[in-house]
MILO-645637 format. One line per field, with one value per atom (N, C-alpha, C, O): residue number from 0; residue in one letter; x, z negated, y; atom name. Coordinates in steps of 0.2 Angstrom, whole numbers. Each point is the difference from the previous one (the first is absolute). Layout:
num <- NUM,...
residu <- a,...
X <- X,...
Z <- Z,...
Y <- Y,...
atome <- CA,...
***
This chain:
num <- 0,0,0,0,1,1,1,1,2,2,2,2,3,3,3,3,4,4,4,4,5,5,5,5,6,6,6,6,7,7,7,7,8,8,8,8,9,9,9,9,10,10,10,10,11,11,11,11,12,12,12,12,13,13,13,13,14,14,14,14,15,15,15,15,16,16,16,16,17,17,17,17,18,18,18,18,19,19,19,19,20,20,20,20,21,21,21,21,22,22,22,22,23,23,23,23,24,24,24,24,25,25,25,25,26,26,26,26,27,27,27,27,28,28,28,28,29,29,29,29,30,30,30,30,31,31,31,31,32,32,32,32,33,33,33,33,34,34,34,34,35,35,35,35,36,36,36,36,37,37,37,37,38,38,38,38,39,39,39,39,40,40,40,40,41,41,41,41,42,42,42,42,43,43,43,43,44,44,44,44,45,45,45,45,46,46,46,46,47,47,47,47,48,48,48,48,49,49,49,49,50,50,50,50,51,51,51,51,52,52,52,52,53,53,53,53,54,54,54,54,55,55,55,55,56,56,56,56,57,57,57,57,58,58,58,58,59,59,59,59,60,60,60,60,61,61,61,61,62,62,62,62,63,63,63,63,64,64,64,64,65,65,65,65,66,66,66,66,67,67,67,67,68,68,68,68,69,69,69,69,70,70,70,70,71,71,71,71,72,72,72,72,73,73,73,73,74,74,74,74,75,75,75,75,76,76,76,76,77,77,77,77,78,78,78,78,79,79,79,79,80,80,80,80,81,81,81,81,82,82,82,82,83,83,83,83,84,84,84,84,85,85,85,85,86,86,86,86,87,87,87,87,88,88,88,88,89,89,89,89,90,90,90,90,91,91,91,91,92,92,92,92,93,93,93,93,94,94,94,94,95,95,95,95,96,96,96,96,97,97,97,97,98,98,98,98,99,99,99,99,100,100,100,100,101,101,101,101,102,102,102,102,103,103,103,103,104,104,104,104,105,105,105,105,106,106,106,106,107,107,107,107,108,108,108,108,109,109,109,109,110,110,110,110,111,111,111,111,112,112,112,112,113,113,113,113,114,114,114,114,115,115,115,115,116,116,116,116,117,117,117,117,118,118,118,118,119,119,119,119,120,120,120,120,121,121,121,121,122,122,122,122,123,123,123,123,124,124,124,124,125,125,125,125,126,126,126,126,127,127,127,127,128,128,128,128,129,129,129,129,130,130,130,130,131,131,131,131,132,132,132,132,133,133,133,133,134,134,134,134,135,135,135,135,136,136,136,136,137,137,137,137,138,138,138,138,139,139,139,139,140,140,140,140,141,141,141,141,142,142,142,142,143,143,143,143,144,144,144,144,145,145,145,145,146,146,146,146,147,147,147,147,148,148,148,148,149,149,149,149,150,150,150,150,151,151,151,151,152,152,152,152,153,153,153,153,154,154,154,154,155,155,155,155,156,156,156,156,157,157,157,157,158,158,158,158,159,159,159,159,160,160,160,160,161,161,161,161,162,162,162,162,163,163,163,163,164,164,164,164,165,165,165,165,166,166,166,166,167,167,167,167,168,168,168,168,169,169,169,169,170,170,170,170,171,171,171,171,172,172,172,172,173,173,173,173,174,174,174,174,175,175,175,175,176,176,176,176,177,177,177,177,178,178,178,178,179,179,179,179,180,180,180,180,181,181,181,181,182,182,182,182,183,183,183,183,184,184,184,184,185,185,185,185,186,186,186,186,187,187,187,187,188,188,188,188,189,189,189,189,190,190,190,190,191,191,191,191,192,192,192,192,193,193,193,193,194,194,194,194,195,195,195,195,196,196,196,196,197,197,197,197,198,198,198,198,199,199,199,199,200,200,200,200,201,201,201,201,202,202,202,202,203,203,203,203,204,204,204,204,205,205,205,205,206,206,206,206,207,207,207,207,208,208,208,208,209,209,209,209,210,210,210,210,211,211,211,211,212,212,212,212,213,213,213,213,214,214,214,214,215,215,215,215,216,216,216,216,217,217,217,217,218,218,218,218,219,219,219,219,220,220,220,220,221,221,221,221,222,222,222,222,223,223,223,223,224,224,224,224,225,225,225,225,226,226,226,226,227,227,227,227,228,228,228,228,229,229,229,229,230,230,230,230,231,231,231,231,232,232,232,232,233,233,233,233,234,234,234,234,235,235,235,235,236,236,236,236,237,237,237,237,238,238,238,238,239,239,239,239,240,240,240,240,241,241,241,241,242,242,242,242,243,243,243,243,244,244,244,244
residu <- x,x,x,x,x,x,x,x,x,x,x,x,x,x,x,x,x,x,x,x,x,x,x,x,x,x,x,x,x,x,x,x,x,x,x,x,x,x,x,x,x,x,x,x,x,x,x,x,x,x,x,x,x,x,x,x,x,x,x,x,x,x,x,x,x,x,x,x,x,x,x,x,x,x,x,x,x,x,x,x,x,x,x,x,x,x,x,x,x,x,x,x,x,x,x,x,x,x,x,x,x,x,x,x,x,x,x,x,x,x,x,x,x,x,x,x,x,x,x,x,x,x,x,x,x,x,x,x,x,x,x,x,x,x,x,x,x,x,x,x,x,x,x,x,x,x,x,x,x,x,x,x,x,x,x,x,x,x,x,x,x,x,x,x,x,x,x,x,x,x,x,x,x,x,x,x,x,x,x,x,x,x,x,x,x,x,x,x,x,x,x,x,x,x,x,x,x,x,x,x,x,x,x,x,x,x,x,x,x,x,x,x,x,x,x,x,x,x,x,x,x,x,x,x,x,x,x,x,x,x,x,x,x,x,x,x,x,x,x,x,x,x,x,x,x,x,x,x,x,x,x,x,x,x,x,x,x,x,x,x,x,x,x,x,x,x,x,x,x,x,x,x,x,x,x,x,x,x,x,x,x,x,x,x,x,x,x,x,x,x,x,x,x,x,x,x,x,x,x,x,x,x,x,x,x,x,x,x,x,x,x,x,x,x,x,x,x,x,x,x,x,x,x,x,x,x,x,x,x,x,x,x,x,x,x,x,x,x,x,x,x,x,x,x,x,x,x,x,x,x,x,x,x,x,x,x,x,x,x,x,x,x,x,x,x,x,x,x,x,x,x,x,x,x,x,x,x,x,x,x,x,x,x,x,x,x,x,x,x,x,x,x,x,x,x,x,x,x,x,x,x,x,x,x,x,x,x,x,x,x,x,x,x,x,x,x,x,x,x,x,x,x,x,x,x,x,x,x,x,x,x,x,x,x,x,x,x,x,x,x,x,x,x,x,x,x,x,x,x,x,x,x,x,x,x,x,x,x,x,x,x,x,x,x,x,x,x,x,x,x,x,x,x,x,x,x,x,x,x,x,x,x,x,x,x,x,x,x,x,x,x,x,x,x,x,x,x,x,x,x,x,x,x,x,x,x,x,x,x,x,x,x,x,x,x,x,x,x,x,x,x,x,x,x,x,x,x,x,x,x,x,x,x,x,x,x,x,x,x,x,x,x,x,x,x,x,x,x,x,x,x,x,x,x,x,x,x,x,x,x,x,x,x,x,x,x,x,x,x,x,x,x,x,x,x,x,x,x,x,x,x,x,x,x,x,x,x,x,x,x,x,x,x,x,x,x,x,x,x,x,x,x,x,x,x,x,x,x,x,x,x,x,x,x,x,x,x,x,x,x,x,x,x,x,x,x,x,x,x,x,x,x,x,x,x,x,x,x,x,x,x,x,x,x,x,x,x,x,x,x,x,x,x,x,x,x,x,x,x,x,x,x,x,x,x,x,x,x,x,x,x,x,x,x,x,x,x,x,x,x,x,x,x,x,x,x,x,x,x,x,x,x,x,x,x,x,x,x,x,x,x,x,x,x,x,x,x,x,x,x,x,x,x,x,x,x,x,x,x,x,x,x,x,x,x,x,x,x,x,x,x,x,x,x,x,x,x,x,x,x,x,x,x,x,x,x,x,x,x,x,x,x,x,x,x,x,x,x,x,x,x,x,x,x,x,x,x,x,x,x,x,x,x,x,x,x,x,x,x,x,x,x,x,x,x,x,x,x,x,x,x,x,x,x,x,x,x,x,x,x,x,x,x,x,x,x,x,x,x,x,x,x,x,x,x,x,x,x,x,x,x,x,x,x,x,x,x,x,x,x,x,x,x,x,x,x,x,x,x,x,x,x,x,x,x,x,x,x,x,x,x,x,x,x,x,x,x,x,x,x,x,x,x,x,x,x,x,x,x,x,x,x,x,x,x,x,x,x,x,x,x,x,x,x,x,x,x,x,x,x,x,x,x,x,x,x,x,x,x,x,x,x,x,x,x,x,x,x,x,x,x,x,x,x,x,x,x,x,x,x,x,x,x,x,x,x,x,x,x,x,x,x,x,x,x,x,x,x,x,x,x,x,x,x,x,x,x,x,x,x,x,x,x,x,x,x,x,x,x,x,x,x,x,x,x,x,x,x,x,x,x,x,x,x,x,x,x,x,x,x
X <- 4,-4,4,5,-6,4,-1,-5,11,0,-4,0,-2,-3,5,-2,8,5,1,0,0,0,-6,0,-6,-6,0,-3,5,1,5,-2,7,5,-3,1,-4,-3,-5,-1,-4,-5,3,-2,8,3,3,0,3,3,-6,2,-7,-6,-2,-2,1,-2,5,-2,8,5,0,1,-1,-1,-6,1,-7,-6,1,-2,5,1,5,-2,7,5,-1,2,-6,-2,-4,0,-4,-4,4,-3,9,4,6,4,-3,6,-1,-6,11,0,3,5,-7,3,3,-3,8,2,-3,-1,-3,-3,4,3,-3,3,-2,-6,11,-2,0,6,-11,-1,2,1,0,2,7,5,-4,6,0,-5,11,0,3,3,-6,2,1,-3,7,1,0,2,-4,0,-2,0,-1,-2,-6,-2,-1,-6,0,3,-6,-1,-6,-2,-1,-6,-2,3,-10,-3,-6,-3,2,-5,-5,3,-9,-5,-2,-3,3,-2,-1,4,-9,-1,-2,-2,3,-1,-3,1,-6,-4,2,0,1,0,-6,-3,0,-6,3,2,-2,2,-6,-5,7,-5,2,-3,8,2,-5,-4,4,-5,2,-4,11,2,3,5,-8,1,6,-1,6,6,3,4,-4,3,-5,1,-8,-5,1,2,-4,0,-6,-5,5,-5,-7,0,-5,-7,-1,-6,10,-1,5,4,-5,4,3,2,-1,3,5,0,6,6,0,-1,3,1,7,3,0,6,0,-3,7,0,7,5,-5,6,2,4,-8,1,7,3,0,7,3,-3,9,4,1,0,1,1,5,0,4,5,2,-1,3,2,2,2,-1,2,-5,-4,5,-5,4,5,-8,3,-6,-5,5,-5,1,6,-11,1,-6,-6,7,-6,1,5,-11,-1,-5,-6,8,-4,-3,4,-10,-4,-4,-5,8,-3,0,6,-11,-1,-1,0,-2,-1,6,4,-3,6,-3,-4,7,-1,7,5,-6,6,0,-6,11,0,5,5,-6,4,0,-5,11,1,3,5,-7,3,1,-4,9,1,0,4,-8,0,1,-2,4,1,-1,0,-1,-1,-1,4,-9,-1,-2,-5,9,-1,-5,-4,3,-5,-2,3,-6,-2,0,-3,6,0,-4,0,-4,-4,1,0,0,-1,-6,-1,-4,-6,-2,3,-8,-2,-4,-3,5,-3,-5,-1,-1,-5,4,-3,9,3,6,2,1,6,1,-4,8,1,3,4,-6,2,4,-1,7,4,-2,1,-4,-3,3,2,0,3,-3,-1,0,-2,5,2,0,5,-2,-3,4,-1,6,2,1,6,0,-5,9,2,-7,-2,-1,-6,2,3,-6,2,-7,-5,6,-5,2,6,-11,1,-6,-6,6,-6,1,5,-11,0,-2,-5,8,-1,-3,3,-8,-3,-1,-3,6,1,-1,-1,0,-1,6,0,4,5,-1,-4,6,-1,7,2,2,7,4,0,2,4,-4,3,-9,-4,-4,-2,1,-3,-5,3,-9,-5,-2,-1,1,-1,-4,0,-3,-3,4,3,-4,3,-4,-4,5,-3,4,3,-3,4,0,-5,11,1,4,4,-6,4,1,-5,10,1,5,4,-4,4,2,-5,11,2,-3,2,-6,-3,2,1,1,2,-4,0,-1,-3,3,3,-3,3,-4,-2,2,-3,3,3,-2,4,-3,-2,1,-3,6,1,2,6,-3,-4,7,6,-2,5,-11,-2,0,1,-3,0,5,1,1,5,-4,2,-8,-4,1,-2,4,1,-3,0,-4,-2,2,0,3,2,-2,0,-1,-2,1,0,0,1,-2,0,-1,-2,0,-1,1,-1,-7,-4,1,-7,-1,4,-9,0,-7,-4,4,-6,1,3,-6,0,1,-1,2,1,-3,-1,-1,-2,3,1,1,3,0,-3,6,0,6,2,0,6,1,-3,7,2,8,3,0,7,2,-4,10,2,8,4,-3,7,4,-1,5,4,6,2,0,5,-2,-4,9,-1,1,-3,6,2,-4,0,-2,-2,-8,-2,-1,-8,-1,2,-6,-3,-7,-3,0,-7,-3,4,-11,-3,-5,-3,2,-5,-3,2,-9,-4,-2,-1,2,-2,-4,0,-5,-5,2,-1,3,2,-5,-1,-2,-4,3,0,2,3,-5,-4,5,-5,1,5,-10,0,3,0,3,3,0,0,-1,-1,7,2,1,6,-2,-4,6,-1,5,4,-3,6,1,-4,8,1,5,5,-6,5,6,0,5,7,-1,4,-8,-1,-5,-1,-1,-5,-6,-3,1,-5,-7,-5,5,-6,1,5,-10,0,-2,-6,10,-2,-2,3,-9,-3,-2,-3,6,-1,-2,4,-9,-2,3,-2,6,3,-3,-1,-2,-4,2,-1,5,3,-5,-4,4,-4,3,6,-9,3,6,-1,6,6,-1,-1,2,0,7,3,0,7,0,-3,6,1,8,3,0,7,2,-4,10,3,5,3,-1,4,5,-1,6,6,2,2,-1,2,5,0,4,5,-2,-1,0,-2,6,5,-6,6,-2,-6,11,-2,-2,3,-9,-3,-2,-5,9,-2,-1,0,-1,-1,-7,-4,4,-7,-4,2,-9,-5,-2,-1,1,-3,-7,-3,0,-7,-2,3,-8,-2,-3,-4,5,-3,-7,-2,-3,-7,-2,-5
Z <- 0,0,0,-4,8,1,-7,-3,2,-6,1,6,-11,1,3,4,-5,3,7,4,-2,7,4,5,-8,3,0,5,-10,1,5,4,-3,5,7,5,-4,6,2,6,-10,1,2,4,-8,2,7,3,-1,6,6,5,-6,5,0,6,-11,0,3,4,-5,3,8,3,-1,7,3,6,-9,2,1,5,-10,0,5,3,-2,5,7,4,-3,7,3,6,-10,3,2,4,-7,2,4,2,-1,5,6,3,1,6,6,-2,8,5,5,1,3,5,7,3,-2,7,5,-2,8,5,0,0,1,0,7,3,0,7,1,6,-12,1,3,-1,5,3,8,3,-1,8,3,-2,8,4,8,2,1,7,4,-4,10,3,8,3,-1,7,1,-4,10,2,7,4,-2,7,0,-4,10,2,7,4,-4,7,-1,-5,10,1,6,5,-6,5,2,-4,10,2,7,5,-3,7,1,-5,11,1,7,4,-4,6,2,-4,10,3,4,4,-5,5,4,-3,9,5,1,2,-4,1,5,0,4,5,5,2,0,5,7,4,-3,6,-2,-4,6,-3,3,1,0,4,-5,3,-9,-4,-3,-3,5,-2,3,6,-9,3,4,-1,6,5,-3,-4,5,-3,-7,-3,-1,-7,-2,4,-10,-3,-6,-4,3,-7,2,4,-8,0,-7,-5,4,-6,-1,5,-11,-2,-6,-5,5,-5,-3,2,-9,-3,-6,-4,4,-5,1,5,-11,0,-7,-5,5,-7,-2,3,-10,-3,-6,-3,2,-6,-2,4,-10,-2,-8,-2,-1,-6,-5,3,-9,-5,-6,-2,-2,-6,-4,2,-9,-4,-7,-2,-2,-7,-4,2,-7,-4,-7,-3,0,-7,-3,2,-7,-3,-7,-4,3,-7,-2,3,-7,-1,6,2,0,6,6,6,-7,6,3,-4,10,4,5,4,-4,5,3,-3,10,3,6,3,0,7,4,-2,9,4,7,3,0,7,4,-3,9,5,7,2,1,8,3,-2,8,3,8,2,1,7,3,-4,10,3,8,3,-1,7,2,-2,6,0,5,-1,6,5,6,0,5,5,7,0,5,7,4,0,5,4,7,0,5,7,3,1,1,3,5,1,4,5,-3,-5,8,-2,6,5,-6,5,6,6,-6,6,1,6,-11,1,-6,-5,5,-7,-5,1,-7,-6,-5,-1,-1,-6,-6,0,-5,-6,-6,0,-5,-6,-6,-1,-5,-6,-5,0,-5,-5,-7,0,-5,-7,-4,0,-3,-3,-7,-2,-2,-7,-4,-1,-1,-4,-7,-3,0,-6,-5,2,-8,-5,-7,-1,-2,-7,-4,2,-7,-4,-7,-3,0,-8,0,3,-8,-1,-7,-5,4,-7,0,4,-10,0,-8,-4,4,-6,-1,4,-9,-1,-5,-5,7,-3,-1,3,-8,-1,6,2,2,6,6,5,-5,6,-1,-5,11,1,6,5,-6,5,0,-5,11,1,6,5,-5,6,1,-4,10,2,5,3,-4,5,1,-5,11,1,7,4,-2,7,5,-2,8,5,6,2,2,6,5,-3,9,5,6,2,0,6,6,1,3,6,6,0,6,6,6,-1,6,6,6,0,5,7,5,0,6,6,6,0,5,6,6,0,5,7,4,5,-7,4,4,-2,7,3,5,4,-3,6,-1,4,-10,-2,-6,-4,4,-6,-5,-2,0,-6,-6,0,-5,-7,-5,0,-5,-6,-6,0,-5,-6,-6,1,-7,-6,-6,1,-7,-6,-6,0,-5,-7,-5,1,-7,-6,-2,-1,1,-1,-7,-3,-1,-7,-2,4,-10,-2,-7,-4,2,-7,0,6,-11,-1,-6,-5,5,-6,0,5,-11,0,-6,-5,5,-6,0,6,-12,0,-6,-5,5,-6,0,5,-11,-1,-6,-4,5,-5,-2,5,-11,-2,-1,-5,10,0,-5,-2,0,-5,-2,2,-7,-3,6,-1,6,5,7,3,-2,7,0,-4,8,0,8,4,-3,6,0,-5,11,1,7,5,-5,7,-1,-5,11,0,7,5,-6,6,0,-5,11,0,6,6,-7,6,0,-4,11,1,5,6,-7,5,2,-4,10,3,4,3,-3,3,8,3,1,7,2,-4,9,2,8,4,-2,7,2,-3,9,3,6,4,-2,6,2,-4,11,3,7,3,0,7,2,-4,9,1,4,2,-2,3,7,2,2,7,1,6,-12,0,5,3,-3,4,-4,3,-9,-4,-7,-3,-1,-7,-2,2,-6,-3,-7,-4,3,-7,-2,4,-9,-3,-7,-4,2,-7,-2,3,-8,-3,-6,-5,5,-6,-2,3,-8,-3,-4,-4,5,-5,-6,-1,-5,-6,0,4,-7,-1,-6,-5,7,-6,0,5,-11,-1,-6,-5,6,-5,-1,5,-11,-1,-6,-5,5,-6,-2,4,-11,-2,-5,-3,2,-5,-2,4,-11,-3,-5,-4,3,-5,-5,1,-7,-6,-3,-2,1,-3,-7,-1,-3,-6,-5,-2,-1,-6,1,3,-5,1,-7,0,-5,-7,0,3,-7,-1,-4,-4,4,-4,-5,2,-8,-5,-1,-1,2,-1,-5,-1,-4,-5,2,5,-8,1,-2,-6,9,-2,-3,-2
Y <- -6,6,6,1,4,6,4,1,2,4,7,2,1,7,5,4,-5,5,-1,4,-11,-1,2,3,-4,3,7,3,1,7,2,5,-8,2,-2,5,-10,-2,5,3,-1,5,7,4,-2,6,0,5,-11,0,1,3,-7,1,7,2,1,7,5,4,-5,4,-1,5,-11,-2,4,3,-4,3,8,3,0,7,3,5,-9,3,-2,4,-9,-2,5,1,3,5,6,5,-4,6,-2,5,-11,-2,3,1,1,3,-4,-4,4,-3,5,5,-7,5,0,-5,11,0,4,5,-6,3,8,1,3,7,3,0,2,2,7,3,1,7,1,-4,9,1,2,0,2,1,-6,-4,3,-6,2,5,-8,1,-7,-5,5,-7,0,6,-12,0,-5,-3,4,-4,-2,3,-9,-2,-4,-3,3,-4,2,0,0,1,5,0,4,4,-1,-2,4,-1,7,4,-2,7,1,-3,7,2,7,3,0,7,1,-4,8,2,7,5,-4,7,1,-4,10,2,6,5,-6,6,5,-2,8,5,6,5,-7,5,2,-5,11,2,-3,-2,2,-4,-7,0,-5,-7,-4,-6,10,-4,-5,-4,4,-5,-5,-5,6,-5,-7,0,-5,-7,0,4,-8,0,-3,-5,8,-2,1,-1,4,2,6,2,0,5,-2,5,-11,-3,-5,-4,5,-4,-3,4,-10,-3,-3,-3,3,-3,-4,1,-7,-4,1,-1,4,1,-5,2,-8,-5,-2,-1,-1,-3,0,2,-3,-1,8,4,-4,6,-1,-5,10,0,7,4,-4,7,0,-6,11,1,4,4,-5,4,2,-3,8,2,2,3,-5,2,1,-1,2,1,-3,2,-6,-3,3,1,-1,2,-5,0,-4,-5,3,2,-3,1,-6,-1,-3,-6,-5,-1,-1,-4,4,-2,9,4,3,3,-3,3,5,-2,8,5,1,0,3,1,4,1,1,4,-4,-2,2,-4,4,2,-1,2,-5,-4,3,-5,3,4,-7,2,-7,-5,4,-6,1,5,-10,0,-7,-5,4,-7,1,3,-6,0,7,3,1,7,2,5,-9,2,-5,-6,8,-4,4,5,-8,3,-4,-6,10,-4,4,6,-10,3,-3,-6,11,-2,5,5,-7,4,6,0,6,6,3,-3,9,3,1,-1,4,2,-5,-1,-2,-4,-4,1,-6,-4,5,5,-7,4,-4,-6,9,-3,4,6,-10,3,-3,-6,10,-3,3,6,-10,3,-3,-6,11,-2,2,6,-10,2,-2,-5,11,-1,2,4,-5,2,1,6,-12,0,2,-4,10,2,-1,2,-4,0,2,-1,4,2,-2,2,-6,-3,0,0,1,-2,-7,-3,0,-7,-1,3,-7,-1,-8,-3,0,-7,-2,3,-10,-4,-5,-4,5,-5,-6,1,-7,-6,-3,-4,7,-1,1,6,-11,1,1,1,-2,1,7,2,1,6,0,0,1,1,8,3,-1,8,1,-3,9,4,6,3,0,6,4,-3,10,4,6,3,0,6,2,0,3,4,-4,-4,4,-3,4,4,-5,4,-4,-4,6,-4,5,4,-4,4,-4,-5,9,-3,4,6,-9,3,-4,-6,10,-3,3,5,-9,2,-4,-5,9,-2,2,6,-10,2,-3,-6,10,-3,-2,3,-8,-3,-6,-4,3,3,6,2,-1,4,8,4,-2,7,1,-4,10,2,4,6,-9,3,-4,-6,9,-3,4,6,-9,4,-4,-6,9,-3,5,6,-9,4,-4,-6,9,-4,4,7,-10,3,-5,-6,8,-4,0,5,-11,-1,-3,-4,8,-1,-4,0,-3,-4,-2,3,-8,-3,-8,-3,1,-7,-3,4,-10,-4,-7,-3,0,-6,-4,3,-9,-4,-5,-1,-1,-4,-4,2,-7,-4,0,-1,2,0,-5,-1,-1,-5,2,0,1,1,-6,-4,2,-6,0,-5,11,2,7,3,-1,7,5,6,-7,5,-1,4,-10,-2,-2,-4,8,-1,-2,4,-9,-2,1,-1,1,1,-1,0,1,0,5,2,2,6,0,-1,3,2,7,3,1,7,1,-3,8,2,7,4,-2,7,3,-3,9,3,7,4,-4,7,4,-3,9,5,-1,-3,5,0,7,5,-4,6,1,-5,11,2,3,5,-7,3,3,-3,9,3,5,3,-3,4,-1,-4,8,0,-5,-1,-4,-5,4,5,-9,3,2,4,-7,2,6,2,1,5,-1,4,-11,-2,2,2,-4,1,0,-2,4,0,-7,-2,-2,-6,0,3,-6,0,-7,-4,1,-7,0,3,-6,-1,-7,-5,5,-6,-2,3,-9,-3,-6,-6,6,-7,-3,3,-10,-4,-1,2,-4,-1,-5,-5,6,-4,-5,2,-8,-5,-3,-2,2,-2,-5,1,-7,-5,-1,-2,4,0,-4,0,-3,-2,5,4,-4,6,-3,-6,9,-1,7,4,-4,7,-1,-6,11,0,5,6,-8,4,3,-3,10,4,2,1,1,4,-5,-5,7,-4,-7,-1,-4,-7,-3,-6,10,-3,-3,2,-8,-3,4,4,-5,3,-5,-6,7,-4,0,5,-11,-1,-4,-6,8,-5,-6,0,-6,-6,1,2,-5,0,-7,-1
atome <- N,CA,C,O,N,CA,C,O,N,CA,C,O,N,CA,C,O,N,CA,C,O,N,CA,C,O,N,CA,C,O,N,CA,C,O,N,CA,C,O,N,CA,C,O,N,CA,C,O,N,CA,C,O,N,CA,C,O,N,CA,C,O,N,CA,C,O,N,CA,C,O,N,CA,C,O,N,CA,C,O,N,CA,C,O,N,CA,C,O,N,CA,C,O,N,CA,C,O,N,CA,C,O,N,CA,C,O,N,CA,C,O,N,CA,C,O,N,CA,C,O,N,CA,C,O,N,CA,C,O,N,CA,C,O,N,CA,C,O,N,CA,C,O,N,CA,C,O,N,CA,C,O,N,CA,C,O,N,CA,C,O,N,CA,C,O,N,CA,C,O,N,CA,C,O,N,CA,C,O,N,CA,C,O,N,CA,C,O,N,CA,C,O,N,CA,C,O,N,CA,C,O,N,CA,C,O,N,CA,C,O,N,CA,C,O,N,CA,C,O,N,CA,C,O,N,CA,C,O,N,CA,C,O,N,CA,C,O,N,CA,C,O,N,CA,C,O,N,CA,C,O,N,CA,C,O,N,CA,C,O,N,CA,C,O,N,CA,C,O,N,CA,C,O,N,CA,C,O,N,CA,C,O,N,CA,C,O,N,CA,C,O,N,CA,C,O,N,CA,C,O,N,CA,C,O,N,CA,C,O,N,CA,C,O,N,CA,C,O,N,CA,C,O,N,CA,C,O,N,CA,C,O,N,CA,C,O,N,CA,C,O,N,CA,C,O,N,CA,C,O,N,CA,C,O,N,CA,C,O,N,CA,C,O,N,CA,C,O,N,CA,C,O,N,CA,C,O,N,CA,C,O,N,CA,C,O,N,CA,C,O,N,CA,C,O,N,CA,C,O,N,CA,C,O,N,CA,C,O,N,CA,C,O,N,CA,C,O,N,CA,C,O,N,CA,C,O,N,CA,C,O,N,CA,C,O,N,CA,C,O,N,CA,C,O,N,CA,C,O,N,CA,C,O,N,CA,C,O,N,CA,C,O,N,CA,C,O,N,CA,C,O,N,CA,C,O,N,CA,C,O,N,CA,C,O,N,CA,C,O,N,CA,C,O,N,CA,C,O,N,CA,C,O,N,CA,C,O,N,CA,C,O,N,CA,C,O,N,CA,C,O,N,CA,C,O,N,CA,C,O,N,CA,C,O,N,CA,C,O,N,CA,C,O,N,CA,C,O,N,CA,C,O,N,CA,C,O,N,CA,C,O,N,CA,C,O,N,CA,C,O,N,CA,C,O,N,CA,C,O,N,CA,C,O,N,CA,C,O,N,CA,C,O,N,CA,C,O,N,CA,C,O,N,CA,C,O,N,CA,C,O,N,CA,C,O,N,CA,C,O,N,CA,C,O,N,CA,C,O,N,CA,C,O,N,CA,C,O,N,CA,C,O,N,CA,C,O,N,CA,C,O,N,CA,C,O,N,CA,C,O,N,CA,C,O,N,CA,C,O,N,CA,C,O,N,CA,C,O,N,CA,C,O,N,CA,C,O,N,CA,C,O,N,CA,C,O,N,CA,C,O,N,CA,C,O,N,CA,C,O,N,CA,C,O,N,CA,C,O,N,CA,C,O,N,CA,C,O,N,CA,C,O,N,CA,C,O,N,CA,C,O,N,CA,C,O,N,CA,C,O,N,CA,C,O,N,CA,C,O,N,CA,C,O,N,CA,C,O,N,CA,C,O,N,CA,C,O,N,CA,C,O,N,CA,C,O,N,CA,C,O,N,CA,C,O,N,CA,C,O,N,CA,C,O,N,CA,C,O,N,CA,C,O,N,CA,C,O,N,CA,C,O,N,CA,C,O,N,CA,C,O,N,CA,C,O,N,CA,C,O,N,CA,C,O,N,CA,C,O,N,CA,C,O,N,CA,C,O,N,CA,C,O,N,CA,C,O,N,CA,C,O,N,CA,C,O,N,CA,C,O,N,CA,C,O,N,CA,C,O,N,CA,C,O,N,CA,C,O,N,CA,C,O,N,CA,C,O,N,CA,C,O,N,CA,C,O,N,CA,C,O,N,CA,C,O,N,CA,C,O,N,CA,C,O,N,CA,C,O,N,CA,C,O,N,CA,C,O,N,CA,C,O,N,CA,C,O,N,CA,C,O,N,CA,C,O,N,CA,C,O,N,CA,C,O,N,CA,C,O,N,CA,C,O,N,CA,C,O,N,CA,C,O,N,CA,C,O,N,CA,C,O,N,CA,C,O,N,CA,C,O,N,CA,C,O,N,CA,C,O,N,CA,C,O,N,CA,C,O,N,CA,C,O,N,CA,C,O,N,CA,C,O,N,CA,C,O,N,CA,C,O,N,CA,C,O,N,CA,C,O,N,CA,C,O,N,CA,C,O,N,CA,C,O,N,CA,C,O,N,CA,C,O,N,CA,C,O,N,CA,C,O,N,CA,C,O,N,CA,C,O
***
């Protein structure tokens, strides 16, 4: 039979374990800090031109619309800042991306064959990210600004020396979502989907042969992009202490 002293010691040990277990802490990954990295994937995108010129010498036969498929690989770099409050993570991120720059087409025109080209370059984005951390996993959504450098060119080759070219940065907005995983204190990998909607823009001017004023409305479809990401976390990599429940 256990002695009273042993029973008292055993009860005290159980009480001590119960008391300390509620206040023990475990190390949770800390998402706060600056990070830089790269991303790569695939984008789906199409662009339509609507020819509005009074003299339709660049128009395709039987219609006033040209279409371009700009889908293809995409890659770039990003830099951002996260701040964690409990499981809630907010941040800012900027990125630059490039990939399939454009498409060239030679097709019959009103007076002669036309060589036409559409290019989209240097896709820039800036977004606010809001996420929920589960230790080393982070699920987030993002919303922000997007823009891309766009250029167009048309030539009535080889029969006429009439060329029209123009360019501008087209602006819009983006929304996206992603999941990231901290594989170490410094390295974070993830996957992200982005939906980007850029404005329509009308380009107008005199062609090089001074034959006519060319006017073209450029209307990009929304861009869908799916990328994988890898980031290097800088600065504060210390763990956050979270009480056991």
